[in-house]
N, C-alpha and C positions, 0 to 999 in steps of 0.2 A: 737526808740527801739534799745537796745544794747543786745548783748549776749557775754558770756565770757567762756573761758576755759584756762587752764594753758598756759601762754605765748601768748595768742591771744584774742583780743577783736574786735568784729565786731560791728560797729555803722552804722545803716541803713542810706543810702544816703551819708555817709562820707567815709567809708572804713574799712580796717582791720589793726590792730596795735598791738604792744606789750604793749605800754603805750599810752594813748590818753587823750587829752584835748577836752572836748565837751562843746559847748556853744550854746545858742539859735540860731538855723539856721545853725549850722555847727560844725566843729571840725578839729583837726590836730594831728599829732604825738606829743607826749609829750617827748621832749628831755631834760632830767634832766640837761644836761650840760649848757643849756641856763641861768639857774639861780644858778648853783652850787649846785643843790639839791643832797642830800644824804639820805640814810635810817634814819640816825640820824643827826641832830635833826628832819629831815623830812620836811613835807610841811610847808612853811613859808608864810607870807603875800605876798612876791614878786611872789610866785607861783600861786596866785589866782587873781592877779590884772587883767589879761587878761579876766577872766570870768566876772568880774564886768564891765569892759569896753565894753564887748559884750552883756550886758543887763541881766545877770543872777540875779534873785531875791531870789534864793535858790541855795545852793552849796552842792554837794555830793562829799565827799573825800573818796577814797578807801584806805585801809591800806595794800593791797596785800592779796594774798590767805592765807598766813601764819601769817598775821598781823605783819610783820617785819617793814614795812614802818610806821614811826611815824608821828603824826600831832602835830607840836609844839604849845604850848599854845598861843604863840603870834598871830598865824593865827586865832584862835578861838576868842581871844580878839579883833583883828582887825575887823573881820566880825561882831561880836556883836556890836561893836561901830558904824558900818554902818547900823545896823538893818537888817542884812542879816542872814536868817536862814541857818544853816549848819547841815548836816547829815554826820557822820563819821562811816564807817563800813568796814568789810571784803569785798573783792572785789565782790564776788558773791552776797552778800547782798546789796552792794552799787549799783550794776546793777539793782537789783530788785527795790530798792528805786527810782533810777533814772527813770526807765521805768514807775513806778507808778506816780511820780511827774510830769514827762514831758507831761503827758496827759492834765494837766491843769495849769502848771506853766512854767515860764522861768527859766530853770534849767541849771546850769553849773556844770561840773564834772571833776575830775581828776581820771583816772582809771589806776591802776598798776596791770598787769596781772600775775606777778610771786610773789615770796616770800611774 
């Protein structure tokens, strides 16, 4: 279960973060500097590899509260090529989707809690 408000995401059993990577069985702070992430072009294949390595069979990508964070088409193509379902949504909606899917699926997610 996850909950969100501007600048804060709480993931049960994992902790409280500004931005977070959540994978089946855990999660950690999402430090954009690790992969050179920026709002544009946004989430790229390199940003989701860890989710796949940790067993996600569906991925939820949040675009921020104001939809500023982009999701590059290359990541959608990359995941489609691997047969991975992906959901892209505004952060509050992404949390709702994550919570629903995680009841029955191995879900990975990238949550951005601002802009």
